[in-house]
N, CA, C, O and the ligand as a Tripos MOL2 file, in Angstrom:
@<TRIPOS>MOLECULE
protein
  305   303    77     0     0
PROTEIN
NO_CHARGES

@<TRIPOS>ATOM
      1 N           0.8400   -1.1870    0.0000 N.3       1 MET1
      2 CA          0.0000    0.0000    0.0000 C.3       1 MET1
      3 C           0.8800    1.2450    0.0000 C.2       1 MET1
      4 O           1.8570    1.3260    0.7450 O.2       1 MET1
      5 N           0.5300    2.2000   -0.8320 N.am      2 ASP2
      6 CA          1.2850    3.4430   -0.9000 C.3       2 ASP2
      7 C           0.7510    4.4110    0.1490 C.2       2 ASP2
      8 O          -0.3710    4.9040    0.0320 O.2       2 ASP2
      9 N           1.5340    4.6760    1.1470 N.am      3 LEU3
     10 CA          1.0710    5.5430    2.2350 C.3       3 LEU3
     11 C           1.5090    6.9860    2.0440 C.2       3 LEU3
     12 O           1.4360    7.7900    2.9730 O.2       3 LEU3
     13 N           1.9560    7.3110    0.8610 N.am      4 GLU4
     14 CA          2.2750    8.7020    0.5630 C.3       4 GLU4
     15 C           1.0910    9.3310   -0.1510 C.2       4 GLU4
     16 O           0.3540    8.6570   -0.8710 O.2       4 GLU4
     17 N           0.9190   10.6230    0.0540 N.am      5 PHE5
     18 CA         -0.0680   11.3500   -0.7450 C.3       5 PHE5
     19 C           0.4230   12.7800   -0.8770 C.2       5 PHE5
     20 O           0.5430   13.5010    0.1130 O.2       5 PHE5
     21 N           0.7060   13.1830   -2.1070 N.am      6 ASP6
     22 CA          1.1840   14.5360   -2.3720 C.3       6 ASP6
     23 C           0.1580   15.2470   -3.2440 C.2       6 ASP6
     24 O          -0.0940   14.8540   -4.3830 O.2       6 ASP6
     25 N          -0.4240   16.2950   -2.6860 N.am      7 VAL7
     26 CA         -1.4470   17.0450   -3.4230 C.3       7 VAL7
     27 C          -0.9200   17.5290   -4.7680 C.2       7 VAL7
     28 O          -1.6570   17.5850   -5.7520 O.2       7 VAL7
     29 N           0.3600   17.8770   -4.8000 N.am      8 HIS8
     30 CA          0.9270   18.4190   -6.0450 C.3       8 HIS8
     31 C           0.9730   17.3740   -7.1520 C.2       8 HIS8
     32 O           0.9980   17.7130   -8.3350 O.2       8 HIS8
     33 N           0.9840   16.1070   -6.7630 N.am      9 ASP9
     34 CA          0.9400   15.0520   -7.7840 C.3       9 ASP9
     35 C          -0.4530   14.9070   -8.3890 C.2       9 ASP9
     36 O          -0.6210   14.3040   -9.4500 O.2       9 ASP9
     37 N          -1.4520   15.4670   -7.7010 N.am     10 HIS10
     38 CA         -2.8510   15.2540   -8.0970 C.3      10 HIS10
     39 C          -3.5870   16.5730   -8.2770 C.2      10 HIS10
     40 O          -4.8120   16.6140   -8.1560 O.2      10 HIS10
     41 N          -2.8720   17.6400   -8.5610 N.am     11 ARG11
     42 CA         -3.4870   18.9680   -8.5390 C.3      11 ARG11
     43 C          -4.6110   19.1130   -9.5650 C.2      11 ARG11
     44 O          -5.5230   19.9130   -9.3580 O.2      11 ARG11
     45 N          -4.5670   18.3680  -10.6530 N.am     12 HIS12
     46 CA         -5.6240   18.4830  -11.6530 C.3      12 HIS12
     47 C          -6.8470   17.6470  -11.2940 C.2      12 HIS12
     48 O          -7.9080   17.7910  -11.9010 O.2      12 HIS12
     49 N          -6.6920   16.7860  -10.3160 N.am     13 GLN13
     50 CA         -7.8150   15.9400   -9.8950 C.3      13 GLN13
     51 C          -8.4730   16.4590   -8.6250 C.2      13 GLN13
     52 O          -9.4670   15.9090   -8.1520 O.2      13 GLN13
     53 N          -7.8970   17.5330   -8.0810 N.am     14 LEU14
     54 CA         -8.4080   18.0810   -6.8350 C.3      14 LEU14
     55 C          -8.8020   19.5410   -7.0350 C.2      14 LEU14
     56 O          -8.1220   20.2980   -7.7280 O.2      14 LEU14
     57 N          -9.9020   19.9120   -6.4180 N.am     15 LYS15
     58 CA        -10.3280   21.3050   -6.4620 C.3      15 LYS15
     59 C         -10.2190   21.8770   -5.0530 C.2      15 LYS15
     60 O         -10.8180   21.3500   -4.1160 O.2      15 LYS15
     61 N          -9.4520   22.9580   -4.9060 N.am     16 GLN16
     62 CA         -9.3040   23.5280   -3.5750 C.3      16 GLN16
     63 C         -10.5400   24.3300   -3.1910 C.2      16 GLN16
     64 O         -10.9730   25.2140   -3.9300 O.2      16 GLN16
     65 N         -11.0980   24.0160   -2.0380 N.am     17 LEU17
     66 CA        -12.2990   24.6950   -1.5600 C.3      17 LEU17
     67 C         -11.9810   25.7830   -0.5440 C.2      17 LEU17
     68 O         -12.5940   26.8500   -0.5520 O.2      17 LEU17
     69 N         -11.0240   25.5080    0.3250 N.am     18 ARG18
     70 CA        -10.7040   26.4580    1.3890 C.3      18 ARG18
     71 C          -9.2370   26.3340    1.7500 C.2      18 ARG18
     72 O          -8.6190   25.2850    1.5730 O.2      18 ARG18
     73 N          -8.6930   27.4340    2.2620 N.am     19 ASP19
     74 CA         -7.3540   27.3780    2.8490 C.3      19 ASP19
     75 C          -7.2830   28.4660    3.9020 C.2      19 ASP19
     76 O          -7.2270   29.6520    3.5780 O.2      19 ASP19
     77 N          -7.2840   28.0670    5.1430 N.am     20 THR20
     78 CA         -7.2650   29.0410    6.2360 C.3      20 THR20
     79 C          -5.8540   29.3010    6.7260 C.2      20 THR20
     80 O          -5.6550   30.1330    7.6120 O.2      20 THR20
     81 N          -4.8760   28.6120    6.1730 N.am     21 GLY21
     82 CA         -3.5260   28.6980    6.7060 C.3      21 GLY21
     83 C          -3.2280   27.5500    7.6490 C.2      21 GLY21
     84 O          -2.0940   27.0790    7.7260 O.2      21 GLY21
     85 N          -4.2510   27.1010    8.3670 N.am     22 GLU22
     86 CA         -4.0730   25.9430    9.2520 C.3      22 GLU22
     87 C          -4.7200   24.6980    8.6860 C.2      22 GLU22
     88 O          -4.2950   23.5830    8.9840 O.2      22 GLU22
     89 N          -5.7400   24.8790    7.8760 N.am     23 THR23
     90 CA         -6.3480   23.7420    7.1950 C.3      23 THR23
     91 C          -6.6240   24.1210    5.7490 C.2      23 THR23
     92 O          -7.0430   25.2400    5.4520 O.2      23 THR23
     93 N          -6.3840   23.1830    4.8680 N.am     24 ALA24
     94 CA         -6.7040   23.3530    3.4540 C.3      24 ALA24
     95 C          -7.6100   22.1970    3.0470 C.2      24 ALA24
     96 O          -7.3210   21.0360    3.3360 O.2      24 ALA24
     97 N          -8.7100   22.5290    2.3730 N.am     25 VAL25
     98 CA         -9.7030   21.5220    2.0100 C.3      25 VAL25
     99 C          -9.7680   21.3950    0.5020 C.2      25 VAL25
    100 O          -9.8310   22.3900   -0.2200 O.2      25 VAL25
    101 N          -9.7510   20.1650    0.0400 N.am     26 PHE26
    102 CA         -9.8150   19.8840   -1.3870 C.3      26 PHE26
    103 C         -10.9460   18.9070   -1.6640 C.2      26 PHE26
    104 O         -11.2250   18.0050   -0.8730 O.2      26 PHE26
    105 N         -11.5890   19.1090   -2.8070 N.am     27 GLU27
    106 CA        -12.6140   18.1840   -3.2630 C.3      27 GLU27
    107 C         -12.0010   17.2390   -4.2890 C.2      27 GLU27
    108 O         -11.2190   17.6490   -5.1460 O.2      27 GLU27
    109 N         -12.3620   15.9960   -4.1860 N.am     28 ASN28
    110 CA        -11.8840   14.9810   -5.1210 C.3      28 ASN28
    111 C         -12.7130   15.0590   -6.4010 C.2      28 ASN28
    112 O         -13.8890   14.6960   -6.4010 O.2      28 ASN28
    113 N         -12.1140   15.5240   -7.4780 N.am     29 ARG29
    114 CA        -12.8440   15.6660   -8.7440 C.3      29 ARG29
    115 C         -12.7180   14.4130   -9.5950 C.2      29 ARG29
    116 O         -13.3250   14.3160  -10.6620 O.2      29 ARG29
    117 N         -11.9550   13.4860   -9.1390 N.am     30 ASP30
    118 CA        -11.7010   12.2800   -9.9120 C.3      30 ASP30
    119 C         -12.0600   11.0920   -9.0170 C.2      30 ASP30
    120 O         -12.9100   11.2190   -8.1350 O.2      30 ASP30
    121 N         -11.4500    9.9930   -9.2250 N.am     31 GLU31
    122 CA        -11.6840    8.8430   -8.3630 C.3      31 GLU31
    123 C         -10.4080    8.5400   -7.5900 C.2      31 GLU31
    124 O         -10.0260    7.3820   -7.4260 O.2      31 GLU31
    125 N          -9.7620    9.5880   -7.1240 N.am     32 LEU32
    126 CA         -8.5590    9.3760   -6.3160 C.3      32 LEU32
    127 C          -8.9040    8.5370   -5.0950 C.2      32 LEU32
    128 O          -9.9750    8.6820   -4.5060 O.2      32 LEU32
    129 N          -7.9940    7.6700   -4.7310 N.am     33 THR33
    130 CA         -8.2770    6.7780   -3.6150 C.3      33 THR33
    131 C          -7.4620    7.1730   -2.3850 C.2      33 THR33
    132 O          -6.3780    7.7510   -2.4670 O.2      33 THR33
    133 N          -8.0310    6.8360   -1.2840 N.am     34 CYS34
    134 CA         -7.4430    7.1270    0.0160 C.3      34 CYS34
    135 C          -6.2560    6.1870    0.2590 C.2      34 CYS34
    136 O          -6.3740    4.9820    0.0400 O.2      34 CYS34
    137 N          -5.1110    6.7240    0.7110 N.am     35 PRO35
    138 CA         -3.9530    5.8560    0.9380 C.3      35 PRO35
    139 C          -4.1360    4.9270    2.1350 C.2      35 PRO35
    140 O          -3.4100    3.9420    2.2740 O.2      35 PRO35
    141 N          -5.1000    5.2330    2.9980 N.am     36 ALA36
    142 CA         -5.2910    4.3970    4.1860 C.3      36 ALA36
    143 C          -6.1700    3.1880    3.9060 C.2      36 ALA36
    144 O          -5.8830    2.0880    4.3760 O.2      36 ALA36
    145 N          -7.2500    3.3890    3.1350 N.am     37 CYS37
    146 CA         -8.1970    2.2810    2.9390 C.3      37 CYS37
    147 C          -8.3860    1.9160    1.4720 C.2      37 CYS37
    148 O          -9.1230    0.9810    1.1600 O.2      37 CYS37
    149 N          -7.7290    2.6430    0.5670 N.am     38 SER38
    150 CA         -7.7560    2.3370   -0.8690 C.3      38 SER38
    151 C          -9.1170    2.5330   -1.5240 C.2      38 SER38
    152 O          -9.3380    2.0670   -2.6420 O.2      38 SER38
    153 N         -10.0300    3.2140   -0.8430 N.am     39 LYS39
    154 CA        -11.3310    3.5180   -1.4470 C.3      39 LYS39
    155 C         -11.3610    4.9880   -1.8480 C.2      39 LYS39
    156 O         -10.6690    5.8070   -1.2430 O.2      39 LYS39
    157 N         -12.1560    5.3330   -2.8600 N.am     40 PRO40
    158 CA        -12.2450    6.7470   -3.2410 C.3      40 PRO40
    159 C         -12.7610    7.5900   -2.0750 C.2      40 PRO40
    160 O         -13.5840    7.1370   -1.2790 O.2      40 PRO40
    161 N         -12.2650    8.8170   -1.9920 N.am     41 PHE41
    162 CA        -12.7210    9.7160   -0.9370 C.3      41 PHE41
    163 C         -13.4390   10.8940   -1.5640 C.2      41 PHE41
    164 O         -13.2970   11.1520   -2.7590 O.2      41 PHE41
    165 N         -14.2200   11.6180   -0.7480 N.am     42 ALA42
    166 CA        -14.9560   12.7820   -1.2490 C.3      42 ALA42
    167 C         -14.1270   14.0530   -1.1330 C.2      42 ALA42
    168 O         -14.0330   14.8400   -2.0750 O.2      42 ALA42
    169 N         -13.5340   14.2350    0.0320 N.am     43 ARG43
    170 CA        -12.7340   15.4380    0.2780 C.3      43 ARG43
    171 C         -11.5140   15.0730    1.0950 C.2      43 ARG43
    172 O         -11.5010   14.0780    1.8190 O.2      43 ARG43
    173 N         -10.5020   15.8900    0.9650 N.am     44 LEU44
    174 CA         -9.3740   15.7190    1.8690 C.3      44 LEU44
    175 C          -9.0610   17.0560    2.5240 C.2      44 LEU44
    176 O          -9.3070   18.1180    1.9530 O.2      44 LEU44
    177 N          -8.5190   16.9840    3.7180 N.am     45 MET45
    178 CA         -8.1950   18.1670    4.4840 C.3      45 MET45
    179 C          -6.7660   18.0240    4.9900 C.2      45 MET45
    180 O          -6.4160   17.0290    5.6240 O.2      45 MET45
    181 N          -5.9480   19.0260    4.7030 N.am     46 ILE46
    182 CA         -4.5710   19.0320    5.1920 C.3      46 ILE46
    183 C          -4.5210   19.9420    6.4070 C.2      46 ILE46
    184 O          -4.8250   21.1320    6.3220 O.2      46 ILE46
    185 N          -4.1410   19.3780    7.5200 N.am     47 VAL47
    186 CA         -4.1620   20.1020    8.7920 C.3      47 VAL47
    187 C          -2.7320   20.3510    9.2490 C.2      47 VAL47
    188 O          -1.9740   19.4140    9.4970 O.2      47 VAL47
    189 N          -2.3780   21.6180    9.3560 N.am     48 THR48
    190 CA         -1.0510   21.9580    9.8750 C.3      48 THR48
    191 C          -1.1460   22.5730   11.2700 C.2      48 THR48
    192 O          -0.1450   22.6500   11.9820 O.2      48 THR48
    193 N          -2.3450   23.0120   11.6630 N.am     49 GLY49
    194 CA         -2.5310   23.5280   13.0190 C.3      49 GLY49
    195 C          -2.4310   22.3960   14.0300 C.2      49 GLY49
    196 O          -2.4790   21.2190   13.6760 O.2      49 GLY49
    197 N          -2.2920   22.7710   15.2820 N.am     50 ARG50
    198 CA         -2.1050   21.7560   16.3170 C.3      50 ARG50
    199 C          -3.4080   21.0870   16.7330 C.2      50 ARG50
    200 O          -3.4090   19.9390   17.1760 O.2      50 ARG50
    201 N          -4.5030   21.7990   16.5910 N.am     51 ALA51
    202 CA         -5.7870   21.2450   17.0210 C.3      51 ALA51
    203 C          -6.8430   21.6090   15.9990 C.2      51 ALA51
    204 O          -6.7440   22.6320   15.3210 O.2      51 ALA51
    205 N          -7.8500   20.7680   15.8960 N.am     52 ILE52
    206 CA         -8.9250   21.0170   14.9380 C.3      52 ILE52
    207 C         -10.2240   20.4680   15.5070 C.2      52 ILE52
    208 O         -10.2380   19.4430   16.1900 O.2      52 ILE52
    209 N         -11.3160   21.1680   15.2150 N.am     53 THR53
    210 CA        -12.6480   20.6770   15.5430 C.3      53 THR53
    211 C         -13.3750   20.4060   14.2410 C.2      53 THR53
    212 O         -13.4010   21.2500   13.3450 O.2      53 THR53
    213 N         -13.9540   19.2470   14.1400 N.am     54 PHE54
    214 CA        -14.6660   18.8940   12.9210 C.3      54 PHE54
    215 C         -16.1140   19.3380   12.9810 C.2      54 PHE54
    216 O         -16.7600   19.2340   14.0230 O.2      54 PHE54
    217 N         -16.6200   19.8310   11.8660 N.am     55 PRO55
    218 CA        -18.0560   20.0640   11.8010 C.3      55 PRO55
    219 C         -18.7820   18.7170   11.7910 C.2      55 PRO55
    220 O         -18.1720   17.6900   11.4940 O.2      55 PRO55
    221 N         -20.0630   18.7150   12.1090 N.am     56 PRO56
    222 CA        -20.8090   17.4540   12.0570 C.3      56 PRO56
    223 C         -20.7690   16.8900   10.6460 C.2      56 PRO56
    224 O         -20.8490   17.6390    9.6730 O.2      56 PRO56
    225 N         -20.6460   15.5960   10.5330 N.am     57 THR57
    226 CA        -20.6730   14.9720    9.2120 C.3      57 THR57
    227 C         -21.9390   14.1430    9.0870 C.2      57 THR57
    228 O         -22.6790   13.9620   10.0540 O.2      57 THR57
    229 N         -22.1680   13.6570    7.9170 N.am     58 ASP58
    230 CA        -23.3830   12.8740    7.6850 C.3      58 ASP58
    231 C         -23.1530   11.3950    7.9500 C.2      58 ASP58
    232 O         -23.8650   10.5450    7.4140 O.2      58 ASP58
    233 N         -22.1730   11.0900    8.7640 N.am     59 GLY59
    234 CA        -21.9680    9.6970    9.1530 C.3      59 GLY59
    235 C         -20.9730    8.9550    8.2810 C.2      59 GLY59
    236 O         -20.7190    7.7710    8.5070 O.2      59 GLY59
    237 N         -20.4010    9.6300    7.2860 N.am     60 ASN60
    238 CA        -19.4140    8.9660    6.4480 C.3      60 ASN60
    239 C         -18.1120    8.7740    7.2150 C.2      60 ASN60
    240 O         -17.7400    9.6210    8.0260 O.2      60 ASN60
    241 N         -17.4230    7.6780    6.9680 N.am     61 PRO61
    242 CA        -16.1690    7.4590    7.6620 C.3      61 PRO61
    243 C         -15.0800    8.3910    7.1370 C.2      61 PRO61
    244 O         -15.1850    8.9490    6.0450 O.2      61 PRO61
    245 N         -14.0480    8.5420    7.9350 N.am     62 PHE62
    246 CA        -12.8870    9.2560    7.4340 C.3      62 PHE62
    247 C         -11.6190    8.5250    7.8580 C.2      62 PHE62
    248 O         -11.6120    7.7650    8.8260 O.2      62 PHE62
    249 N         -10.5740    8.7690    7.1260 N.am     63 CYS63
    250 CA         -9.2780    8.1560    7.3950 C.3      63 CYS63
    251 C          -8.2600    9.2610    7.6180 C.2      63 CYS63
    252 O          -8.4620   10.4130    7.2340 O.2      63 CYS63
    253 N          -7.1810    8.8820    8.2390 N.am     64 LEU64
    254 CA         -6.1950    9.8660    8.6340 C.3      64 LEU64
    255 C          -4.8100    9.3800    8.2250 C.2      64 LEU64
    256 O          -4.4420    8.2280    8.4550 O.2      64 LEU64
    257 N          -4.0600   10.2770    7.6200 N.am     65 LEU65
    258 CA         -2.6830    9.9780    7.2270 C.3      65 LEU65
    259 C          -1.7720   10.9490    7.9670 C.2      65 LEU65
    260 O          -1.8450   12.1620    7.7710 O.2      65 LEU65
    261 N          -0.9350   10.4110    8.7990 N.am     66 ARG66
    262 CA         -0.0120   11.2510    9.5640 C.3      66 ARG66
    263 C           1.2750   11.4130    8.7630 C.2      66 ARG66
    264 O           1.9040   10.4290    8.3750 O.2      66 ARG66
    265 N           1.6580   12.6640    8.5190 N.am     67 ARG67
    266 CA          2.9070   12.9380    7.8070 C.3      67 ARG67
    267 C           3.8400   13.6920    8.7400 C.2      67 ARG67
    268 O           3.5060   13.9750    9.8910 O.2      67 ARG67
    269 N           5.0070   14.0080    8.2200 N.am     68 GLU68
    270 CA          6.0150   14.6170    9.0910 C.3      68 GLU68
    271 C           5.5610   15.9710    9.6480 C.2      68 GLU68
    272 O           5.7120   16.2480   10.8380 O.2      68 GLU68
    273 N           5.0040   16.8060    8.7660 N.am     69 ASP69
    274 CA          4.6910   18.1780    9.1710 C.3      69 ASP69
    275 C           3.2070   18.4790    9.2460 C.2      69 ASP69
    276 O           2.8130   19.5810    9.6280 O.2      69 ASP69
    277 N           2.3840   17.5100    8.8840 N.am     70 ASP70
    278 CA          0.9440   17.7680    8.9220 C.3      70 ASP70
    279 C           0.1930   16.4380    9.0020 C.2      70 ASP70
    280 O           0.7840   15.3600    9.0490 O.2      70 ASP70
    281 N          -1.1180   16.5610    9.0150 N.am     71 VAL71
    282 CA         -1.9980   15.3860    9.0180 C.3      71 VAL71
    283 C          -2.9730   15.5800    7.8710 C.2      71 VAL71
    284 O          -3.4850   16.6810    7.6690 O.2      71 VAL71
    285 N          -3.2290   14.5290    7.1260 N.am     72 VAL72
    286 CA         -4.1890   14.5910    6.0420 C.3      72 VAL72
    287 C          -5.3880   13.7370    6.4190 C.2      72 VAL72
    288 O          -5.2460   12.5660    6.7720 O.2      72 VAL72
    289 N          -6.5740   14.3360    6.3400 N.am     73 ILE73
    290 CA         -7.8000   13.6340    6.6570 C.3      73 ILE73
    291 C          -8.5740   13.4210    5.3680 C.2      73 ILE73
    292 O          -8.8220   14.3590    4.6110 O.2      73 ILE73
    293 N          -8.9460   12.1850    5.1360 N.am     74 PHE74
    294 CA         -9.7050   11.8210    3.9420 C.3      74 PHE74
    295 C         -11.1220   11.5000    4.3830 C.2      74 PHE74
    296 O         -11.3470   10.5540    5.1380 O.2      74 PHE74
    297 N         -12.0770   12.2890    3.9110 N.am     75 ARG75
    298 CA        -13.4730   12.0220    4.2560 C.3      75 ARG75
    299 C         -14.1440   11.2910    3.0950 C.2      75 ARG75
    300 O         -14.0620   11.7110    1.9410 O.2      75 ARG75
    301 N         -14.7940   10.2130    3.4230 N.am     76 HIS76
    302 CA        -15.4380    9.4000    2.3820 C.3      76 HIS76
    303 C         -16.8850    9.7800    2.1880 C.2      76 HIS76
    304 O         -17.5700    9.1930    1.3500 O.2      76 HIS76
    305 ZN        -10.0050    5.8920    3.6470 Zn       77 ZN77
@<TRIPOS>BOND
     1     1     2 1
     2     2     3 1
     3     3     4 2
     4     3     5 am
     5     5     6 1
     6     6     7 1
     7     7     8 2
     8     7     9 am
     9     9    10 1
    10    10    11 1
    11    11    12 2
    12    11    13 am
    13    13    14 1
    14    14    15 1
    15    15    16 2
    16    15    17 am
    17    17    18 1
    18    18    19 1
    19    19    20 2
    20    19    21 am
    21    21    22 1
    22    22    23 1
    23    23    24 2
    24    23    25 am
    25    25    26 1
    26    26    27 1
    27    27    28 2
    28    27    29 am
    29    29    30 1
    30    30    31 1
    31    31    32 2
    32    31    33 am
    33    33    34 1
    34    34    35 1
    35    35    36 2
    36    35    37 am
    37    37    38 1
    38    38    39 1
    39    39    40 2
    40    39    41 am
    41    41    42 1
    42    42    43 1
    43    43    44 2
    44    43    45 am
    45    45    46 1
    46    46    47 1
    47    47    48 2
    48    47    49 am
    49    49    50 1
    50    50    51 1
    51    51    52 2
    52    51    53 am
    53    53    54 1
    54    54    55 1
    55    55    56 2
    56    55    57 am
    57    57    58 1
    58    58    59 1
    59    59    60 2
    60    59    61 am
    61    61    62 1
    62    62    63 1
    63    63    64 2
    64    63    65 am
    65    65    66 1
    66    66    67 1
    67    67    68 2
    68    67    69 am
    69    69    70 1
    70    70    71 1
    71    71    72 2
    72    71    73 am
    73    73    74 1
    74    74    75 1
    75    75    76 2
    76    75    77 am
    77    77    78 1
    78    78    79 1
    79    79    80 2
    80    79    81 am
    81    81    82 1
    82    82    83 1
    83    83    84 2
    84    83    85 am
    85    85    86 1
    86    86    87 1
    87    87    88 2
    88    87    89 am
    89    89    90 1
    90    90    91 1
    91    91    92 2
    92    91    93 am
    93    93    94 1
    94    94    95 1
    95    95    96 2
    96    95    97 am
    97    97    98 1
    98    98    99 1
    99    99   100 2
   100    99   101 am
   101   101   102 1
   102   102   103 1
   103   103   104 2
   104   103   105 am
   105   105   106 1
   106   106   107 1
   107   107   108 2
   108   107   109 am
   109   109   110 1
   110   110   111 1
   111   111   112 2
   112   111   113 am
   113   113   114 1
   114   114   115 1
   115   115   116 2
   116   115   117 am
   117   117   118 1
   118   118   119 1
   119   119   120 2
   120   119   121 am
   121   121   122 1
   122   122   123 1
   123   123   124 2
   124   123   125 am
   125   125   126 1
   126   126   127 1
   127   127   128 2
   128   127   129 am
   129   129   130 1
   130   130   131 1
   131   131   132 2
   132   131   133 am
   133   133   134 1
   134   134   135 1
   135   135   136 2
   136   135   137 am
   137   137   138 1
   138   138   139 1
   139   139   140 2
   140   139   141 am
   141   141   142 1
   142   142   143 1
   143   143   144 2
   144   143   145 am
   145   145   146 1
   146   146   147 1
   147   147   148 2
   148   147   149 am
   149   149   150 1
   150   150   151 1
   151   151   152 2
   152   151   153 am
   153   153   154 1
   154   154   155 1
   155   155   156 2
   156   155   157 am
   157   157   158 1
   158   158   159 1
   159   159   160 2
   160   159   161 am
   161   161   162 1
   162   162   163 1
   163   163   164 2
   164   163   165 am
   165   165   166 1
   166   166   167 1
   167   167   168 2
   168   167   169 am
   169   169   170 1
   170   170   171 1
   171   171   172 2
   172   171   173 am
   173   173   174 1
   174   174   175 1
   175   175   176 2
   176   175   177 am
   177   177   178 1
   178   178   179 1
   179   179   180 2
   180   179   181 am
   181   181   182 1
   182   182   183 1
   183   183   184 2
   184   183   185 am
   185   185   186 1
   186   186   187 1
   187   187   188 2
   188   187   189 am
   189   189   190 1
   190   190   191 1
   191   191   192 2
   192   191   193 am
   193   193   194 1
   194   194   195 1
   195   195   196 2
   196   195   197 am
   197   197   198 1
   198   198   199 1
   199   199   200 2
   200   199   201 am
   201   201   202 1
   202   202   203 1
   203   203   204 2
   204   203   205 am
   205   205   206 1
   206   206   207 1
   207   207   208 2
   208   207   209 am
   209   209   210 1
   210   210   211 1
   211   211   212 2
   212   211   213 am
   213   213   214 1
   214   214   215 1
   215   215   216 2
   216   215   217 am
   217   217   218 1
   218   218   219 1
   219   219   220 2
   220   219   221 am
   221   221   222 1
   222   222   223 1
   223   223   224 2
   224   223   225 am
   225   225   226 1
   226   226   227 1
   227   227   228 2
   228   227   229 am
   229   229   230 1
   230   230   231 1
   231   231   232 2
   232   231   233 am
   233   233   234 1
   234   234   235 1
   235   235   236 2
   236   235   237 am
   237   237   238 1
   238   238   239 1
   239   239   240 2
   240   239   241 am
   241   241   242 1
   242   242   243 1
   243   243   244 2
   244   243   245 am
   245   245   246 1
   246   246   247 1
   247   247   248 2
   248   247   249 am
   249   249   250 1
   250   250   251 1
   251   251   252 2
   252   251   253 am
   253   253   254 1
   254   254   255 1
   255   255   256 2
   256   255   257 am
   257   257   258 1
   258   258   259 1
   259   259   260 2
   260   259   261 am
   261   261   262 1
   262   262   263 1
   263   263   264 2
   264   263   265 am
   265   265   266 1
   266   266   267 1
   267   267   268 2
   268   267   269 am
   269   269   270 1
   270   270   271 1
   271   271   272 2
   272   271   273 am
   273   273   274 1
   274   274   275 1
   275   275   276 2
   276   275   277 am
   277   277   278 1
   278   278   279 1
   279   279   280 2
   280   279   281 am
   281   281   282 1
   282   282   283 1
   283   283   284 2
   284   283   285 am
   285   285   286 1
   286   286   287 1
   287   287   288 2
   288   287   289 am
   289   289   290 1
   290   290   291 1
   291   291   292 2
   292   291   293 am
   293   293   294 1
   294   294   295 1
   295   295   296 2
   296   295   297 am
   297   297   298 1
   298   298   299 1
   299   299   300 2
   300   299   301 am
   301   301   302 1
   302   302   303 1
   303   303   304 2
@<TRIPOS>SUBSTRUCTURE
     1 MET1         2 RESIDUE 1 A MET
     2 ASP2         6 RESIDUE 1 A ASP
     3 LEU3        10 RESIDUE 1 A LEU
     4 GLU4        14 RESIDUE 1 A GLU
     5 PHE5        18 RESIDUE 1 A PHE
     6 ASP6        22 RESIDUE 1 A ASP
     7 VAL7        26 RESIDUE 1 A VAL
     8 HIS8        30 RESIDUE 1 A HIS
     9 ASP9        34 RESIDUE 1 A ASP
    10 HIS10       38 RESIDUE 1 A HIS
    11 ARG11       42 RESIDUE 1 A ARG
    12 HIS12       46 RESIDUE 1 A HIS
    13 GLN13       50 RESIDUE 1 A GLN
    14 LEU14       54 RESIDUE 1 A LEU
    15 LYS15       58 RESIDUE 1 A LYS
    16 GLN16       62 RESIDUE 1 A GLN
    17 LEU17       66 RESIDUE 1 A LEU
    18 ARG18       70 RESIDUE 1 A ARG
    19 ASP19       74 RESIDUE 1 A ASP
    20 THR20       78 RESIDUE 1 A THR
    21 GLY21       82 RESIDUE 1 A GLY
    22 GLU22       86 RESIDUE 1 A GLU
    23 THR23       90 RESIDUE 1 A THR
    24 ALA24       94 RESIDUE 1 A ALA
    25 VAL25       98 RESIDUE 1 A VAL
    26 PHE26      102 RESIDUE 1 A PHE
    27 GLU27      106 RESIDUE 1 A GLU
    28 ASN28      110 RESIDUE 1 A ASN
    29 ARG29      114 RESIDUE 1 A ARG
    30 ASP30      118 RESIDUE 1 A ASP
    31 GLU31      122 RESIDUE 1 A GLU
    32 LEU32      126 RESIDUE 1 A LEU
    33 THR33      130 RESIDUE 1 A THR
    34 CYS34      134 RESIDUE 1 A CYS
    35 PRO35      138 RESIDUE 1 A PRO
    36 ALA36      142 RESIDUE 1 A ALA
    37 CYS37      146 RESIDUE 1 A CYS
    38 SER38      150 RESIDUE 1 A SER
    39 LYS39      154 RESIDUE 1 A LYS
    40 PRO40      158 RESIDUE 1 A PRO
    41 PHE41      162 RESIDUE 1 A PHE
    42 ALA42      166 RESIDUE 1 A ALA
    43 ARG43      170 RESIDUE 1 A ARG
    44 LEU44      174 RESIDUE 1 A LEU
    45 MET45      178 RESIDUE 1 A MET
    46 ILE46      182 RESIDUE 1 A ILE
    47 VAL47      186 RESIDUE 1 A VAL
    48 THR48      190 RESIDUE 1 A THR
    49 GLY49      194 RESIDUE 1 A GLY
    50 ARG50      198 RESIDUE 1 A ARG
    51 ALA51      202 RESIDUE 1 A ALA
    52 ILE52      206 RESIDUE 1 A ILE
    53 THR53      210 RESIDUE 1 A THR
    54 PHE54      214 RESIDUE 1 A PHE
    55 PRO55      218 RESIDUE 1 A PRO
    56 PRO56      222 RESIDUE 1 A PRO
    57 THR57      226 RESIDUE 1 A THR
    58 ASP58      230 RESIDUE 1 A ASP
    59 GLY59      234 RESIDUE 1 A GLY
    60 ASN60      238 RESIDUE 1 A ASN
    61 PRO61      242 RESIDUE 1 A PRO
    62 PHE62      246 RESIDUE 1 A PHE
    63 CYS63      250 RESIDUE 1 A CYS
    64 LEU64      254 RESIDUE 1 A LEU
    65 LEU65      258 RESIDUE 1 A LEU
    66 ARG66      262 RESIDUE 1 A ARG
    67 ARG67      266 RESIDUE 1 A ARG
    68 GLU68      270 RESIDUE 1 A GLU
    69 ASP69      274 RESIDUE 1 A ASP
    70 ASP70      278 RESIDUE 1 A ASP
    71 VAL71      282 RESIDUE 1 A VAL
    72 VAL72      286 RESIDUE 1 A VAL
    73 ILE73      290 RESIDUE 1 A ILE
    74 PHE74      294 RESIDUE 1 A PHE
    75 ARG75      298 RESIDUE 1 A ARG
    76 HIS76      302 RESIDUE 1 A HIS
    77 ZN77       305 GROUP 0 **** ****
């Protein structure tokens, strides 16, 4: 399993929705798959801040990829 995920490798398949400086949110415009569970995801969030509160979700699972300088959350 490839546990790397670089947004720059997939920039044409992702649409950036938000970037607050601490979190950046991208929409999956293609069928990119999550490196944790290998299933397509709906959105990904790159978190560089130390703490984050999630808005309520509609019950979809999410996966988390811990990297050296940030955490990537894949919402399905
Ligand atoms: Zn996943």
